[in-house]
C-alpha positions in Angstrom: -60.1 76.5 -46.4 -61.3 73.7 -49.1 -64.5 71.6 -48.8 -65.9 68.7 -50.9 -69.6 67.0 -50.5 -69.3 63.5 -51.0 -73.4 63.7 -51.0 -76.3 66.4 -51.0 -76.1 66.4 -47.3 -72.6 65.4 -46.0 -70.0 68.3 -45.0 -66.7 67.3 -45.3 -63.3 70.0 -44.5 -59.8 69.9 -45.1 -58.1 70.3 -42.2 -55.4 72.6 -42.3 -51.7 71.2 -42.2 -50.7 74.0 -39.7 -53.8 73.0 -37.6 -52.9 69.1 -37.6 -49.0 70.7 -36.8 -50.7 72.5 -33.7 -52.4 69.5 -32.5 -49.8 67.2 -32.6 -47.7 69.6 -30.7 -50.3 70.3 -28.1 -51.4 66.8 -27.3 -47.3 65.5 -26.9 -48.1 67.8 -23.1 -50.8 65.1 -21.4 -49.4 62.2 -19.8 -52.7 60.2 -20.1 -52.8 58.6 -23.8 -56.9 59.3 -23.6 -56.2 63.0 -23.2 -54.0 62.9 -25.5 -56.3 61.5 -28.2 -59.3 64.1 -27.1 -57.4 66.8 -27.2 -55.6 66.4 -31.0 -58.9 65.1 -31.8 -61.0 68.2 -30.4 -58.3 70.6 -31.4 -58.3 69.2 -34.9 -62.2 69.5 -35.2 -62.6 73.2 -33.5 -59.8 74.9 -35.4 -61.3 73.1 -39.0 -64.9 73.9 -38.4 -64.9 76.9 -36.7 -63.0 79.5 -39.0 -65.2 77.8 -41.4 -68.0 78.6 -39.6 -67.0 82.2 -39.5 -66.2 82.8 -43.1 -69.5 81.4 -44.4 -72.7 81.7 -41.8 -71.4 83.3 -38.2 -68.8 85.9 -38.2 -69.0 86.5 -34.6 -68.9 82.5 -33.4 -66.7 82.1 -30.4 -65.4 78.7 -28.8 -67.0 77.7 -25.7 -66.1 77.4 -23.2 -64.0 80.2 -23.6 -60.8 79.0 -21.4 -57.2 79.7 -21.7 -56.3 76.2 -21.5 -58.5 73.8 -23.4 -56.4 70.8 -22.2 -58.3 71.1 -19.0 -61.4 70.8 -20.6 -60.2 67.5 -23.0 -58.2 65.9 -20.1 -61.8 64.3 -19.0 -64.5 65.0 -21.2 -64.7 64.7 -24.8 -66.1 67.5 -27.3 -65.8 71.0 -28.4 -68.4 74.0 -28.0 -69.1 76.8 -30.6 -71.2 80.0 -29.1 -73.0 81.1 -32.3 -75.5 83.8 -30.8 -77.6 82.7 -28.6 -77.0 78.8 -29.4 -74.6 76.4 -28.4 -72.8 74.0 -31.2 -70.9 70.5 -29.3 -68.9 69.2 -31.9 -68.2 65.1 -31.0 -65.4 64.2 -33.0 -64.6 60.4 -33.1 -62.0 58.6 -35.2 -63.9 55.2 -35.7 -65.7 54.8 -39.0 -68.9 53.1 -37.0 -71.3 56.1 -37.8 -74.2 54.3 -36.3 -74.7 56.1 -33.4 -73.7 59.5 -31.9 -72.4 59.3 -28.4 -72.4 62.5 -25.9 -71.0 63.0 -22.7 -73.3 63.5 -19.9 -71.3 66.9 -19.0 -72.7 68.8 -22.2 -76.5 67.4 -21.6 -76.8 67.7 -17.8 -74.5 70.5 -16.7 -76.4 73.6 -17.1 -73.2 76.2 -17.7 -72.1 73.4 -20.8 -75.8 72.6 -21.9 -75.4 71.9 -25.6 -78.6 73.3 -28.0 -77.3 71.2 -31.1 -74.9 68.4 -30.8 -72.9 67.7 -34.4 -71.3 64.1 -35.3 -67.6 64.3 -36.0 -65.6 61.9 -38.1 -61.7 62.6 -38.0 -60.6 61.5 -40.9 -57.0 61.4 -40.5 -55.4 59.4 -43.4 -57.2 61.9 -45.8 -56.5 64.9 -43.3 -60.5 65.7 -43.0 -63.5 66.0 -41.0 -66.9 64.8 -41.8 -70.2 66.2 -40.4 -72.7 63.5 -40.7 -75.6 64.6 -38.8 -76.6 66.6 -36.0 -79.5 66.6 -32.8 -81.0 68.6 -30.6 -80.7 68.3 -26.9 -84.5 67.6 -26.8 -84.0 64.9 -29.4 -80.8 63.6 -27.2 -83.1 63.5 -24.0 -86.6 61.8 -25.8 -85.0 59.3 -28.0 -81.4 59.1 -26.8 -80.3 56.1 -24.2 -78.4 56.8 -20.9 -75.2 55.0 -20.3 -74.5 55.0 -16.5 -70.8 52.7 -16.8 -69.4 56.0 -18.3 -71.8 58.5 -18.2 -72.7 59.1 -21.9 -76.0 59.6 -23.8 -76.2 57.6 -27.1 -78.7 58.3 -30.0 -78.8 55.7 -32.7 -78.3 57.5 -36.3 -82.3 57.2 -37.5 -82.9 60.2 -35.0 -80.3 62.6 -36.5 -80.8 65.4 -39.1 -78.4 63.6 -42.1 -78.3 67.3 -44.0 -76.1 69.4 -42.0 -77.1 72.4 -44.0 -80.6 72.4 -42.4 -78.5 73.1 -39.2 -77.5 76.5 -40.9 -81.0 78.0 -42.3 -82.2 77.0 -39.3 -79.9 79.3 -37.3 -80.7 81.6 -39.8 -84.2 81.8 -40.2 -85.2 80.6 -36.8 -82.8 81.6 -34.2 -85.0 81.2 -31.1 -86.0 77.3 -32.1 -86.9 75.6 -28.7 -83.7 72.8 -28.3 -83.3 72.2 -25.0 -85.2 69.8 -22.7 -85.6 70.7 -18.9 -82.7 68.9 -16.9 -82.1 68.8 -12.7 -80.1 70.9 -10.8 -76.9 70.6 -9.9 -75.6 70.1 -6.2 -74.6 73.5 -4.8 -70.8 73.2 -3.4 -69.4 75.2 -1.4 -65.3 76.1 -1.3 -63.9 73.8 1.6 -66.1 71.0 -0.2 -64.9 71.7 -3.2 -61.4 71.3 -2.0 -62.0 68.1 -0.2 -63.5 66.6 -3.4 -60.8 68.2 -5.6 -57.9 66.6 -3.2 -59.6 62.9 -3.3 -60.0 62.8 -7.2 -56.6 64.2 -7.7 -55.7 60.5 -6.8 -58.3 58.7 -8.1 -58.0 56.4 -10.9 -61.0 57.7 -12.8 -61.8 60.6 -11.6 -64.8 61.8 -13.8 -66.8 58.4 -12.5 -65.3 58.6 -8.6 -68.1 61.2 -7.4 -72.1 61.7 -8.4 -72.5 63.4 -11.5 -74.4 66.2 -9.2 -70.7 66.8 -7.8 -68.7 66.1 -10.8 -71.0 68.4 -12.8 -70.2 71.5 -10.4 -66.7 70.9 -9.9 -65.9 70.5 -13.8 -67.8 73.3 -15.6 -66.2 75.7 -12.7 -62.9 77.2 -14.3 -61.0 77.8 -11.5 -61.9 74.7 -9.9 -61.3 72.6 -13.2 -57.7 73.8 -13.8 -57.3 73.2 -10.1 -58.0 69.2 -11.0 -55.6 69.4 -13.9 -52.9 70.4 -11.5 -53.5 68.0 -9.5 -53.6 65.3 -11.9 -50.6 66.8 -13.7 -48.5 66.0 -10.3 -50.3 62.5 -9.6 -49.6 61.5 -13.4 -45.7 62.7 -12.6 -45.7 61.2 -9.4 -47.0 58.0 -10.7 -44.3 57.6 -13.1 -41.5 58.7 -11.1 -42.7 56.1 -8.6 -42.8 52.9 -11.1 -39.7 54.1 -12.6 -37.8 53.9 -9.3 -39.3 50.4 -8.6 -38.4 49.1 -12.1 -35.3 50.4 -11.8 -34.8 48.6 -8.4 -36.1 45.3 -9.6 -35.1 44.8 -13.3 -32.5 47.0 -14.9 -31.1 45.9 -18.9 -27.4 46.8 -19.0 -26.4 47.7 -22.8 -22.8 47.7 -22.1 -23.0 43.8 -21.5 -24.8 43.2 -24.7 -21.4 43.8 -26.5 -19.7 40.9 -24.2 -23.3 38.6 -25.4 -24.6 38.8 -22.2 -28.4 39.5 -22.5 -30.6 39.7 -19.7 -33.6 36.9 -19.3 -36.5 37.8 -21.8 -34.6 39.6 -24.6 -34.1 37.1 -27.9 -32.6 37.3 -31.1 -34.4 38.6 -34.0 -34.9 34.7 -35.5 -36.0 33.5 -31.9 -39.1 35.6 -32.5 -39.6 34.8 -36.2 -39.1 38.5 -37.8 -37.5 38.4 -40.8 -34.2 41.1 -41.7 -36.6 43.0 -43.5 -38.5 44.6 -40.6 -35.4 44.1 -38.1 -34.3 47.8 -36.8 -32.5 50.3 -39.8 -29.6 52.2 -38.6 -29.5 54.0 -41.7 -25.4 53.5 -42.2 -23.2 51.1 -42.3 -21.5 50.6 -38.6 -18.5 48.9 -36.9 -20.8 46.9 -34.2 -24.8 46.8 -33.8 -26.4 44.9 -31.3 -30.2 43.8 -31.8 -32.3 42.3 -29.2 -36.4 41.9 -29.1 -38.4 41.7 -25.9 -42.5 40.4 -26.1 -44.0 42.9 -23.7 -47.9 41.9 -22.8 -50.3 44.4 -22.4 -53.6 43.5 -21.5 -54.5 41.1 -24.2 -52.0 42.5 -26.7 -48.6 41.5 -27.4 -46.2 44.0 -29.0 -42.7 43.3 -29.6 -39.6 46.0 -28.2 -36.6 46.3 -30.5 -33.4 48.0 -29.4 -30.5 48.1 -31.1 -27.3 49.3 -29.7 -23.9 50.9 -31.8 -20.8 51.7 -29.5 -19.2 54.8 -30.4 -15.6 56.3 -30.2 -16.2 58.9 -27.4 -17.8 56.4 -24.7 -21.5 56.9 -26.2 -23.8 54.6 -27.2 -26.0 55.2 -30.0 -29.7 53.3 -29.0 -32.3 52.8 -31.4 -35.7 51.6 -29.7 -38.9 50.3 -31.8 -42.4 48.6 -31.1 -43.3 46.2 -34.1 -46.4 43.5 -34.0 -45.9 40.2 -33.2 -44.9 37.3 -36.2 -48.5 36.7 -38.3 -50.3 40.3 -36.7 -50.4 43.0 -39.7 -50.2 46.3 -37.4 -49.9 47.7 -33.9 -52.8 48.0 -31.6 -53.9 51.6 -32.7 -52.9 54.8 -29.8 -50.2 52.2 -28.5 -47.8 54.6 -27.3 -44.3 54.7 -26.6 -42.1 57.0 -24.3 -38.3 57.6 -23.6 -38.7 58.6 -20.2 -35.5 59.9 -17.2 -35.0 58.5 -13.9 -36.6 61.9 -12.9 -40.0 61.0 -14.5 -39.4 63.4 -17.2 -40.9 62.5 -20.7 -38.3 63.2 -23.1 -40.3 62.0 -26.3 -43.3 60.4 -27.0 -44.8 58.8 -30.4 -48.2 56.9 -31.2 -49.3 54.3 -33.1 -51.9 55.2 -35.5 -54.5 52.9 -37.5 -52.6 50.4 -39.6 -49.3 51.6 -38.4 -46.8 48.3 -38.9 -44.1 49.8 -36.5 -43.1 52.9 -34.4 -40.0 54.2 -33.2 -38.2 56.8 -31.2 -35.5 59.0 -32.5 -32.7 57.2 -32.1 -30.1 59.2 -29.5 -26.7 58.9 -27.8 -25.4 58.7 -24.2 -22.7 58.4 -22.0 -21.7 54.9 -20.9 -23.9 54.3 -17.0 -26.6 56.5 -18.1 -30.0 55.1 -16.9 -33.0 56.2 -18.7 -36.9 53.7 -19.1 -39.2 53.1 -22.1 -43.3 52.9 -21.3 -45.0 51.6 -23.4 -48.9 52.3 -22.9 -52.4 51.1 -24.4 -55.1 52.5 -23.1 -55.3 51.7 -19.0 -52.1 49.4 -19.1 -48.6 50.4 -18.8 -45.0 48.5 -18.9 -42.0 50.2 -17.8 -38.2 48.9 -19.1 -35.7 50.2 -17.6 -32.1 50.7 -18.9 -28.4 51.5 -18.0 -26.1 52.3 -21.5 
């Protein structure tokens, strides 16, 4: 594993390509966009930093909590733990270029079973494919100097309170492994099995289960492997059911019939590239000579953002239709919103493929596909908590 130092105190590790490929594959299994990113970034950080720690300092270091399905942790909470002897290191990955503060979810601070000793700020640079460990703090420093934000249950510690020389942490672990790092915390509530099941059923249908109940109850549930996995399964079912319900409702209300496009019949909202001031240079590219290509564009509003859904269809000789789908920014905007997701979904709610915008992307597209005439499908566009579904029949 390669590394380099930007300054005497800064540690940067290159992300192995195999690790990045694994993270991309695993994150596609999540139906929640925010959960996808947490899984992706935490997998990158943990599987880059943990092998390096083992090879350089602590051969016996292990991932914490040691679970077979880390997705059920990252579905709710940012952070990846590493057990080093009697101490726990909590990696806090973030893609932001803003390193003015460290943000730590309350679960790593106030839940005894997950309580961390050292919190490491990790900046993930996907463009350079590396992780930058730019500082750390102890639990005691976080509780003493940090500020608690109740609206999202996180602790914030300004950079001035962090130890910027990351090498100090490795020295302390070797020379003073018994250093006092933790401040006192309040105990969590005792939750019996019947109460836990009732809470899990409630959280399974909640918009944001992490903030639905008092932390004393949430902390007791989320740090127990069996209950956490049970909630994860309930939420997966809830997500699929929601997609199916939304899709069926959309299919009933508004269907774009692509076959009619070949007769120049277009539903309301679909415009030509010229009407939306798109230059031919940024139109959908078919990549080959075709007999007939019909292209149309529709503006979609997601919260305070507007993006363009571009669809191109080509008739095939075997009674099938070739379909190409892209998202692009509106005229005058250089890039798509970061984390914007585009998915192809079946009428049963199954996600066939998904792509997600990175920083500075000016287009994302699904792999083109062929489908028989009269085949139904949907396109789902998601940004943060907002989702738009467009339904089609080929």
